[in-house]
C-alpha positions as CSV (number, residue, x, y, z in Angstrom):
1,M,-3.4,31.8,4.4
2,N,-2.5,28.6,6.0
3,R,1.5,28.8,5.6
4,R,2.8,25.4,3.6
5,L,5.2,23.7,5.3
6,K,8.3,22.3,2.9
7,D,9.7,18.6,3.0
8,F,12.9,18.0,4.1
9,P,15.1,18.6,1.5
10,G,15.9,15.3,-0.8
11,Q,19.4,14.5,-0.6
12,A,21.4,11.2,-2.9
13,F,22.8,9.1,-0.5
14,L,25.2,8.2,-3.0
15,E,26.3,11.7,-3.8
16,L,27.1,12.3,-0.1
17,L,30.2,9.8,0.0
18,R,31.7,11.4,-2.9
19,P,35.1,12.8,-1.6
20,P,36.3,16.5,-1.9
21,K,37.5,18.4,-4.5
22,L,41.8,17.3,-4.8
23,A,41.0,14.9,-2.0
24,T,40.9,11.2,-1.7
25,T,39.0,8.5,0.5
26,R,41.5,7.1,3.3
27,F,38.8,4.8,4.8
28,A,35.5,4.1,4.8
29,F,32.8,2.0,7.4
30,F,29.8,1.1,6.9
31,A,27.1,0.1,8.5
32,S,23.7,-1.0,8.2
33,Y,20.8,-4.3,8.3
34,S,20.5,-4.9,4.6
35,A,22.5,-3.9,1.7
36,D,22.8,-4.8,-2.4
37,P,25.8,-5.9,-3.9
38,I,24.4,-2.8,-6.7
39,V,24.5,0.0,-3.9
40,L,27.6,-1.7,-2.9
41,G,29.7,-1.6,-5.9
42,G,28.0,1.9,-6.1
43,A,28.9,3.5,-2.7
44,L,32.8,2.1,-4.2
45,L,32.9,4.0,-7.5
46,H,32.2,7.4,-5.1
47,L,34.4,6.7,-3.0
48,H,36.7,6.5,-5.5
49,A,34.9,10.0,-7.1
50,R,33.8,7.4,-10.6
51,G,30.3,7.0,-9.7
52,R,27.5,8.5,-12.0
53,D,24.2,10.0,-10.1
54,S,22.1,6.7,-10.4
55,G,25.2,5.0,-8.9
56,G,26.9,3.9,-11.7
57,G,29.5,3.8,-14.1
58,N,31.6,1.6,-16.2
59,K,33.8,-1.8,-16.5
60,S,37.4,0.0,-15.9
61,D,35.8,2.4,-12.8
62,F,34.9,-0.2,-10.9
63,A,38.4,-2.1,-11.0
64,S,40.0,1.1,-10.1
65,A,38.0,1.5,-7.7
66,L,38.2,-1.7,-5.8
67,E,41.9,-1.5,-6.7
68,A,42.2,1.7,-4.3
69,L,40.1,0.4,-1.4
70,R,39.7,-3.1,-1.0
71,D,41.7,-2.2,2.1
72,K,40.0,1.0,2.7
73,V,36.0,0.1,3.1
74,R,34.3,-2.0,5.2
75,F,30.3,-2.8,5.1
76,V,29.0,-3.7,8.4
77,V,25.6,-6.0,7.8
78,Q,23.3,-8.1,9.8
79,R,23.9,-12.1,8.9
80,G,21.9,-13.5,5.8
81,R,20.5,-10.1,5.0
82,I,22.6,-9.1,1.7
83,H,19.7,-8.9,-1.2
84,R,19.8,-11.3,-3.3
85,G,18.2,-9.0,-6.7
86,H,16.8,-10.4,-10.0
87,K,20.2,-8.5,-11.0
88,L,23.8,-9.6,-9.4
89,P,26.2,-9.7,-12.0
90,K,29.3,-12.2,-11.4
91,I,31.7,-9.6,-10.9
92,A,29.4,-8.1,-7.8
93,A,30.9,-11.4,-5.9
94,I,34.3,-10.4,-5.4
95,L,32.4,-7.5,-2.7
96,D,33.0,-10.6,-0.8
97,Q,36.1,-9.4,1.0
98,L,34.9,-5.9,1.9
99,V,31.4,-7.4,4.1
100,V,31.8,-7.9,7.7
101,E,28.6,-9.8,8.8
102,M,27.2,-9.6,12.5
103,D,25.8,-12.9,13.4
104,Y,23.2,-12.0,15.6
105,R,20.1,-14.9,16.0
106,E,17.0,-12.5,14.5
107,R,14.6,-14.2,16.2
108,V,15.5,-12.1,19.6
109,S,18.2,-9.0,18.1
110,S,19.8,-8.1,14.9
111,W,22.3,-5.9,14.0
112,H,20.2,-3.0,12.5
113,P,22.8,0.7,12.6
114,K,22.3,2.8,9.4
115,I,25.7,4.6,9.8
116,A,28.6,5.8,6.7
117,L,32.0,7.3,8.4
118,V,34.1,8.2,6.2
119,C,37.8,10.1,6.2
120,Y,38.9,11.6,3.5
121,E,42.8,13.0,3.0
122,Q,45.0,15.5,0.4
123,G,48.2,15.4,1.8
124,T,48.4,15.3,5.5
125,R,44.6,17.0,5.8
126,H,41.9,14.8,7.0
127,F,38.1,15.8,6.5
128,W,35.4,14.0,8.2
129,R,31.5,12.9,6.8
130,L,29.0,11.7,9.4
131,W,25.9,10.0,8.1
132,I,23.3,9.0,10.3
133,G,20.0,8.1,9.8
134,S,17.3,5.0,8.9
135,R,18.4,3.7,5.3
136,N,20.1,0.6,4.5
137,L,22.0,-0.2,1.8
138,T,19.5,-1.2,-0.8
139,M,17.6,0.2,-3.3
140,S,14.7,1.4,-1.6
141,R,12.8,4.7,-3.0
142,D,11.0,4.9,0.5
143,L,11.0,7.4,3.2
144,D,14.4,7.6,5.2
145,L,15.8,10.0,7.0
146,G,19.4,11.5,8.1
147,L,21.4,13.7,9.9
148,I,25.0,14.5,8.0
149,L,27.8,16.0,9.7
150,D,30.6,17.4,8.0
151,G,34.1,17.7,10.2
152,E,37.7,19.0,10.6
153,A,40.3,19.3,13.3
154,K,40.3,22.7,12.0
155,R,38.7,25.3,14.2
156,K,35.6,26.8,11.9
157,K,32.6,29.0,12.6
158,G,29.6,27.2,14.0
159,S,31.7,23.7,14.4
160,Q,31.1,21.5,17.7
161,N,32.4,18.6,19.2
162,I,30.2,16.0,19.8
163,A,29.4,13.3,22.7
164,G,29.9,9.5,20.9
165,I,31.3,9.6,17.2
166,D,34.8,9.0,18.8
167,A,32.8,5.8,20.7
168,L,31.2,5.5,17.4
169,G,34.2,5.3,15.4
170,A,36.1,2.9,17.6
171,D,33.5,0.6,17.7
172,L,33.1,0.3,13.7
173,A,36.6,0.1,13.7
174,M,37.3,-3.1,16.0
175,L,34.0,-4.7,15.0
176,A,35.3,-4.1,10.5
177,K,38.4,-4.9,11.3
178,L,40.1,-2.8,8.3
179,P,43.7,-2.9,7.9
180,G,45.5,0.3,9.0
181,A,42.3,1.6,11.1
182,E,43.3,0.7,14.7
183,P,40.1,1.7,17.2
184,D,42.0,3.4,19.9
185,A,43.9,5.9,17.8
186,L,41.4,6.2,15.6
187,A,38.9,7.0,18.6
188,R,42.1,9.9,19.6
189,E,42.1,11.2,16.5
190,L,37.9,11.9,16.6
191,R,38.3,13.1,19.6
192,S,39.9,16.4,18.1
193,V,37.5,16.6,15.3
194,R,34.8,19.3,15.1
195,W,31.7,19.2,13.4
196,M,29.9,21.1,11.0
197,A,25.8,20.3,11.4
198,P,23.5,21.9,9.1
199,E,22.2,25.2,9.3
200,G,20.3,25.9,12.4
201,I,20.3,22.6,14.3
202,D,22.7,21.4,17.6
203,V,23.8,18.2,17.7
204,G,23.6,17.1,21.8
205,S,25.1,13.3,21.1
206,V,25.6,10.9,18.3
207,E,25.2,6.9,20.2
208,L,25.6,3.8,18.8
209,W,23.5,0.7,21.1
210,L,25.7,-1.9,21.3
211,P,24.6,-5.4,23.8
212,G,25.1,-4.1,27.3
213,A,24.0,-0.6,26.6
214,R,21.0,1.4,27.7
215,P,19.9,3.7,26.0
216,A,17.6,7.0,27.7
217,P,14.1,7.6,26.2
218,A,13.2,9.2,23.1
219,F,10.7,10.8,25.8
220,D,10.9,12.4,29.5
221,S,8.3,11.3,31.5
222,E,7.8,14.7,32.1
223,D,7.4,16.4,28.5
224,K,4.8,18.2,28.3
225,R,5.3,19.4,24.3
226,K,4.0,18.1,21.4
227,L,5.2,15.0,20.7
228,V,5.8,13.5,17.2
229,V,6.6,9.7,16.6
230,L,7.1,8.7,13.2
231,S,8.0,4.4,12.8
232,P,7.0,1.8,10.4
233,F,7.3,-0.9,12.6
234,L,5.8,-1.5,16.3
235,S,5.4,-3.7,19.1
236,D,3.3,-4.4,22.0
237,A,5.9,-3.7,25.3
238,F,6.8,0.2,23.2
239,V,3.2,1.0,22.2
240,A,2.7,0.1,26.0
241,S,5.1,2.2,27.6
242,L,4.9,5.5,25.2
243,A,1.7,5.6,26.3
244,R,2.1,4.9,30.1
245,T,4.9,7.6,29.6
246,T,3.7,10.5,27.9
247,T,0.4,10.9,29.6
248,N,1.8,14.7,30.6
249,S,1.7,15.7,26.9
250,R,-1.8,16.0,25.8
251,D,-0.8,16.7,21.7
252,R,0.9,12.7,20.4
253,T,1.2,12.1,16.9
254,L,2.1,8.5,15.8
255,V,2.3,7.9,12.2
256,T,3.0,4.4,11.3
257,T,2.0,2.0,9.3
258,L,-1.1,-0.4,8.6
259,P,0.6,-3.6,9.2
260,A,2.6,-2.5,11.7
261,L,-0.9,-1.8,13.8
262,R,-2.7,-4.7,12.7
263,K,0.3,-7.5,14.6
264,L,-0.8,-5.6,17.9
265,N,-2.9,-7.0,19.8
266,P,-6.3,-5.1,21.3
267,A,-4.8,-4.0,25.1
268,S,-1.8,-1.9,22.9
269,K,-4.5,-0.7,20.2
270,A,-6.7,0.5,23.1
271,S,-3.9,2.5,24.8
272,L,-3.5,4.7,21.7
273,A,-6.5,5.9,22.1
274,D,-5.3,9.1,23.6
275,F,-3.3,9.5,19.8
276,R,-3.7,11.3,16.4
277,L,-3.0,8.1,14.4
278,L,-2.3,8.4,11.2
279,S,-0.8,5.8,8.3
280,L,1.5,6.2,5.8
281,T,2.6,2.8,2.9
282,A,4.7,0.0,4.2
283,P,8.1,0.0,3.3
284,S,8.3,-2.2,0.1
285,P,9.7,-5.4,0.3
286,E,13.6,-5.0,-1.2
287,G,13.9,-6.1,-4.7
288,E,11.8,-6.3,-7.4
289,T,11.3,-10.0,-9.6
290,D,13.9,-12.6,-9.7
291,Q,15.2,-14.3,-12.9
292,A,12.3,-17.0,-12.7
293,G,9.8,-14.2,-12.5
294,L,9.1,-14.5,-8.5
295,P,8.8,-11.9,-6.8
296,S,12.2,-11.6,-4.1
297,A,10.0,-11.0,-0.8
298,D,12.6,-10.4,1.8
299,A,10.3,-9.4,4.5
300,A,12.4,-9.1,6.8
301,Q,11.2,-8.7,10.7
302,D,11.9,-6.4,13.5
303,D,10.9,-8.3,16.0
304,Q,8.0,-10.1,14.1
305,E,7.4,-6.5,13.1
306,G,9.2,-6.5,10.1
307,E,12.1,-4.3,9.0
308,N,14.4,-4.2,6.2
309,G,15.6,-2.3,3.1
310,R,13.0,-1.8,0.6
311,A,13.3,-0.7,-3.0
312,A,10.3,0.5,-4.6
313,E,8.2,3.5,-5.2
314,H,9.0,6.9,-2.7
315,T,5.7,6.1,-1.1
316,G,6.9,3.6,1.7
317,L,7.4,5.1,5.4
318,H,10.8,3.8,6.6
319,A,12.2,6.9,8.7
320,K,12.2,6.4,12.8
321,L,12.0,9.3,14.0
322,Y,10.9,11.0,17.6
323,A,10.4,14.8,17.9
324,A,8.8,16.9,21.1
325,I,7.9,21.0,19.5
326,R,7.2,23.2,22.1
327,G,6.4,27.1,19.2
328,T,9.7,27.1,17.4
329,R,11.9,24.9,18.7
330,V,12.3,21.0,18.8
331,D,14.1,18.5,20.5
332,I,14.4,15.0,17.8
333,V,16.0,11.6,18.3
334,A,16.6,10.2,14.6
335,G,18.3,6.8,13.6
336,S,17.8,3.4,13.0
337,A,15.3,2.5,16.0
338,N,11.8,1.8,16.0
339,A,9.0,2.2,18.7
340,T,9.6,-1.1,19.3
341,G,11.0,-3.1,22.7
342,R,13.9,-4.6,20.4
343,A,15.7,-1.4,19.5
344,W,14.7,0.7,23.2
345,S,16.1,-2.0,25.2
346,A,19.2,-2.6,22.8
347,R,18.3,-6.4,21.8
348,N,19.4,-4.7,19.0
349,A,22.4,-2.9,17.7
350,E,21.2,0.3,16.7
351,A,22.6,4.2,16.1
352,V,20.7,7.5,17.1
353,A,21.4,11.0,17.1
354,R,19.8,13.6,19.9
355,F,19.8,16.9,18.2
356,S,17.7,20.3,18.8
357,G,16.2,22.0,15.4
358,G,13.7,25.4,14.4
359,Q,10.6,26.0,12.4
360,T,12.4,23.9,8.8
361,E,12.6,20.9,11.2
362,I,9.4,21.1,12.6
363,D,8.0,22.1,8.6
364,G,9.6,18.9,7.6
365,I,8.1,17.4,10.6
366,M,4.7,18.5,10.3
367,A,5.1,18.3,6.3
368,I,5.3,13.9,6.7
369,V,2.3,13.7,9.4
370,G,0.3,16.1,7.1
371,S,0.8,13.5,4.2
372,A,-0.7,10.5,6.1
373,T,-3.7,8.8,6.5
374,P,-6.0,9.6,9.8
375,I,-7.2,6.3,11.4
376,S,-10.6,6.7,13.5
377,P,-10.6,4.0,16.3
378,L,-13.3,2.6,14.7
379,I,-10.9,1.1,11.7
380,L,-8.0,0.5,14.2
381,E,-10.3,-2.0,16.4
382,T,-11.3,-3.9,12.9
383,L,-7.3,-4.1,12.2
384,S,-6.3,-8.0,12.7
385,E,-3.4,-10.3,10.7
386,T,-4.0,-11.0,7.2
387,A,-3.0,-14.5,6.0
388,F,-0.4,-12.7,4.4
389,D,0.6,-11.9,7.6
390,V,0.9,-15.4,8.8
391,A,2.4,-16.9,5.8
392,E,5.8,-14.0,5.7
393,A,5.9,-15.3,9.2
394,Q,5.9,-18.1,8.9
395,L,8.7,-17.5,5.8
396,E,10.5,-15.7,8.0
397,Q,11.1,-17.8,11.2
398,V,12.0,-20.5,8.3
399,R,14.7,-18.3,7.5
400,W,15.9,-17.3,10.5
401,A,16.9,-21.2,11.2
402,I,18.5,-21.5,7.2
403,T,20.6,-18.2,8.3
404,E,21.8,-20.1,11.8
405,L,23.4,-23.3,10.4
406,P,26.7,-24.2,10.8
407,L,27.7,-24.2,6.7
408,A,30.8,-24.6,5.1
409,L,32.4,-25.0,2.0
410,R,34.9,-27.5,1.1
411,R,36.9,-26.6,-2.2
412,E,38.9,-29.4,-3.7
413,A,40.8,-27.4,-6.8
414,K,37.5,-26.2,-8.8
415,A,35.4,-28.5,-7.3
416,F,32.8,-26.3,-4.6
417,T,31.1,-28.9,-1.6
418,L,28.4,-26.9,0.6
419,L,28.6,-28.6,4.0
420,C,26.1,-28.6,6.9
421,D,26.5,-30.2,10.2
422,T,23.2,-29.9,11.6
423,P,20.4,-31.3,10.7
424,F,17.3,-29.0,9.9
425,S,13.6,-29.6,8.2
426,L,11.6,-27.1,6.3
427,P,7.9,-27.0,6.6
428,A,6.0,-29.5,3.6
429,T,4.9,-27.3,1.4
430,A,8.8,-25.6,1.4
431,R,11.3,-25.9,-1.2
432,L,14.9,-24.5,-0.7
433,E,17.5,-23.9,-3.8
434,V,21.0,-23.1,-2.9
435,G,24.9,-22.1,-4.7
436,L,27.8,-19.6,-5.1
437,A,26.7,-16.2,-5.9
438,T,28.3,-17.0,-9.2
439,M,26.3,-19.9,-10.5
440,P,22.8,-21.2,-11.3
441,L,21.0,-22.4,-7.5
442,C,20.7,-26.3,-7.1
443,P,17.8,-27.7,-5.3
444,W,19.1,-28.6,-1.9
445,P,17.6,-31.9,-1.1
446,P,15.6,-32.4,2.3
447,G,17.9,-33.3,5.0
448,A,20.7,-33.2,2.9
449,R,23.9,-32.7,5.0
450,T,26.0,-32.4,1.7
451,I,25.2,-30.2,-1.7
452,P,27.6,-30.7,-5.0
453,L,27.8,-27.2,-6.4
454,G,30.3,-27.9,-9.3
455,D,33.4,-26.6,-10.8
456,I,34.1,-23.0,-10.8
457,S,36.4,-21.7,-12.1
458,V,39.1,-18.9,-10.1
459,S,37.0,-15.8,-11.4
460,L,34.2,-17.2,-10.3
461,Q,34.8,-18.3,-7.0
462,T,33.3,-17.0,-3.9
463,D,32.5,-17.4,-0.4
464,L,28.7,-15.7,-1.2
465,V,26.1,-18.6,-1.0
466,Q,22.8,-17.4,-2.8
467,F,19.6,-19.0,-1.3
468,R,15.9,-19.3,-2.4
469,L,13.3,-20.1,0.2
470,S,9.7,-21.2,-1.3
471,I,7.2,-22.3,0.9
472,G,3.5,-22.8,-1.2
473,D,2.3,-20.1,-3.5
474,A,4.0,-17.6,-1.1
475,P,6.5,-15.4,-2.2
476,S,10.2,-16.6,-2.6
477,A,13.0,-15.2,-0.5
478,C,16.2,-14.9,-1.7
479,W,19.7,-13.9,0.1
480,L,22.6,-13.7,0.2
481,Q,25.6,-14.8,2.8
482,R,29.1,-15.2,3.5
483,V,29.9,-19.3,4.5
484,P,33.5,-19.6,5.3
485,V,35.5,-21.7,2.7
486,T,38.7,-24.5,3.2
487,P,40.8,-24.4,1.9
488,N,41.2,-20.6,1.0
489,I,40.3,-19.1,-2.4
490,D,43.7,-18.9,-4.5
491,P,44.9,-15.1,-3.6
492,D,44.5,-14.9,-7.4
493,R,41.2,-14.6,-7.7
494,D,40.3,-10.9,-7.7
495,S,43.1,-10.6,-10.6
496,A,41.4,-13.5,-12.8
497,A,37.4,-12.2,-11.7
498,I,38.7,-8.8,-13.2
499,S,40.1,-9.3,-16.0
500,R,37.7,-11.9,-17.4
501,F,34.5,-8.7,-16.1
502,L,37.1,-6.7,-18.0
503,S,37.6,-8.6,-20.5
504,V,40.3,-7.7,-23.4
505,A,39.0,-4.9,-24.9
506,G,38.6,-3.7,-21.4
507,L,41.7,-3.7,-19.6
508,Q,43.6,-1.8,-22.8
509,T,40.9,0.7,-21.7
510,W,41.6,0.2,-17.8
511,L,45.7,0.8,-18.6
512,R,44.8,3.5,-21.0
513,E,43.4,5.3,-18.2
514,M,45.6,5.2,-15.7
515,L,48.5,6.3,-17.8
516,D,45.8,9.0,-18.9
517,T,42.8,10.7,-16.5
518,D,41.9,13.1,-18.7
519,G,42.0,11.3,-21.7
520,N,38.9,9.2,-24.0
521,A,38.0,6.6,-21.3
522,G,36.0,4.9,-24.9
523,S,32.6,3.7,-25.1
524,E,32.4,1.0,-22.2
525,D,29.7,-0.8,-20.8
526,D,28.2,0.1,-17.1
527,W,30.2,-2.3,-13.9
528,D,26.6,-3.6,-13.3
529,A,25.5,-4.9,-17.0
530,D,24.0,-8.0,-17.8
531,E,26.9,-10.1,-18.8
532,D,27.1,-13.9,-20.1
533,G,29.6,-14.8,-17.4
534,E,32.4,-15.5,-20.4
535,V,35.6,-13.8,-21.6
536,S,34.9,-12.6,-24.6
537,E,36.4,-11.9,-27.6
538,A,37.5,-7.7,-28.3
539,P,34.5,-6.2,-30.4
540,A,34.6,-6.2,-33.6
541,K,35.0,-2.4,-34.0
542,R,38.6,-3.0,-32.6
543,Q,40.0,-4.1,-34.9
544,S,43.4,-4.5,-33.3
545,W,44.2,-4.5,-29.3
546,Q,47.6,-3.1,-30.0
547,H,46.7,-0.8,-32.4
548,D,43.5,0.6,-31.1
549,G,44.7,0.2,-26.9
550,F,47.0,0.5,-24.5
551,A,50.2,0.5,-26.8
552,L,54.0,2.1,-26.5
553,E,52.6,5.7,-27.8
554,D,50.6,5.8,-24.7
555,M,54.0,4.8,-22.2
556,L,56.1,7.1,-24.0
557,A,53.2,9.8,-24.0
558,A,53.2,9.4,-19.9
559,W,57.1,8.9,-19.8
560,A,57.2,12.8,-21.6
561,R,54.8,14.6,-19.3
562,N,56.8,13.6,-16.5
563,D,53.7,10.9,-15.3
564,H,56.3,8.4,-13.6
565,E,54.3,7.2,-11.1
566,K,51.1,6.5,-13.1
567,L,54.3,4.8,-15.2
568,R,55.3,2.5,-11.8
569,R,51.5,2.1,-10.7
570,V,50.6,0.2,-14.6
571,D,54.2,-1.3,-13.7
572,N,53.2,-2.9,-10.3
573,M,49.4,-4.3,-11.9
574,L,50.2,-5.1,-15.5
575,D,51.9,-8.1,-15.4
576,R,49.3,-9.6,-12.7
577,Y,46.6,-8.6,-14.3
578,V,47.5,-10.0,-18.0
579,A,48.8,-13.2,-16.4
580,A,45.2,-13.6,-15.1
581,V,44.3,-13.4,-18.3
582,L,45.8,-15.8,-20.1
583,R,45.9,-18.3,-16.9
584,H,42.3,-17.8,-16.5
585,G,40.6,-16.7,-19.9
586,E,39.6,-20.2,-21.1
587,N,38.2,-18.2,-23.9
588,L,40.5,-15.8,-25.8
589,S,41.3,-15.9,-29.4
590,D,44.3,-16.9,-30.5
591,R,45.2,-13.0,-31.9
592,D,44.2,-11.8,-28.5
593,R,46.8,-14.1,-27.0
594,G,49.3,-12.8,-29.3
595,E,48.3,-9.6,-28.6
596,L,48.8,-10.0,-25.3
597,A,51.8,-11.9,-25.3
598,S,53.6,-8.6,-27.3
599,L,51.9,-6.7,-24.8
600,R,53.8,-7.9,-22.4
601,E,56.8,-7.3,-24.6
602,T,56.5,-4.0,-25.3
603,W,56.0,-3.2,-21.5
604,A,59.1,-5.1,-20.8
605,I,61.8,-3.0,-23.3
606,A,59.0,0.3,-21.3
607,R,60.1,-0.8,-18.1
608,D,64.2,-1.1,-18.5
609,V,63.6,2.4,-20.7
610,L,61.3,3.8,-18.8
611,V,60.6,3.2,-15.6
612,T,63.3,2.4,-14.2
613,R,64.9,5.9,-15.4
614,A,61.5,7.8,-13.7
């Protein structure tokens, strides 16, 4: 009887980000090709130990996470690859300040690594976590693989020094420009860290390939071991090189996707004759359907082979892995690098880990191989590009051109205008729409270099601009990207946006939670719930904001518990946020305005009596 192979163990990505017990997040760097604002918000919540398994959290959780982490977290992504799904709460636009876009020109190269490097602290003690793999920061349900490492300066049994993590950390810090994370100092600190890998795994190195790097090949040309390659995307150059340099191995397996095989030329297909060739479903396009009911076919391509974060059922192949097996040991190269020339020539920025494992890892690899469908030579010969492939490639070419345009936002008080200095033309059947992330889309007229976007209230201002590109009857591509604003957005934007987002009822809940984190948080919507875009009055069930919410008794209770630090924290924030509610809450009721004014008066007394004596 054949032994049943076990899959790799599953792990929810966001859950990996939660701090250890009693620790808090010191800082966190993320690298990803593509990102979804919902996932970025979920990451913040988990880094703040507030997120749920689903990635959700309530509104005051989100406000607390943003307050605590805005200067501690950065997401480094490819320009133009922030996914605009059908669900985009307006508060997500406030995440613009956490995103750093890399302006690689996608027609020739991409920012493509997938990394999470997090440092937690408990007093003077620091804990580290590094995740490196194939998953983008999207709502993907496809098959991805990643390696998790936990580190600490303290030596532990089984811990090891790992080459390359110090350089990786320094490079991410340099690109992210996070306040307080100086690259050289970070590299020195990481050199003292010892890492714990999963049981049975020995890590040789972790590598971030930036332009100018010279990646070592995945396989030695003299290797006679059993070779397995998993990659959803291929290129002619890499396939030819792989076939030529691995001829000493008579057992070669390639697991890929039919769209990748369709794009190979006849010579490349012929070079795979001695491979065991199998396929899994291709990664699904990002997103579900947009508000207009059209699929947002964010079918980004990697060397014209496609590469993007995907969001669909867990059936598509998105993992990238290169394995050499002998007996019960396996050497693995895994991470973000597809089996393409762009990846392995370092035209793309990529990240990989090189490590060895045992029978558990071999079983996981072979379980994936066993789930794939064999592709016969006859079927391979008949595969050719479809009309959909051609339409998808055309849309991507136009999308690349749009993301490379020199765009700017001009702000005159609340009036925003999108400016484009370079003229560009669209295909005859193409249609482009544009707008701030917090507003409806408007058409971009052919040949226009100035597009008025209208008046935007301070609470909805952002430098995230959304685009929707449609060509003929093909599915639309929808995305967000940052565009510089002149003059800069008002510094009061964050306070106004959070105050609008929380509403009066939510703000009272948040302030109360600051003083009594163990208390009942009450009933709140999820942070990413649908919203009407306006500051609403307190729900009918709250008869009085002052009597049912944050009030003098809460302040006295905190003072009685000697929670002086919490009192100071609320003191630092209350004036700012209540002032923002009053200044930008156009739809506040007279009663709410009166109760907010009453709260400020009550707190002023509490400050004089309690806070100044704390």
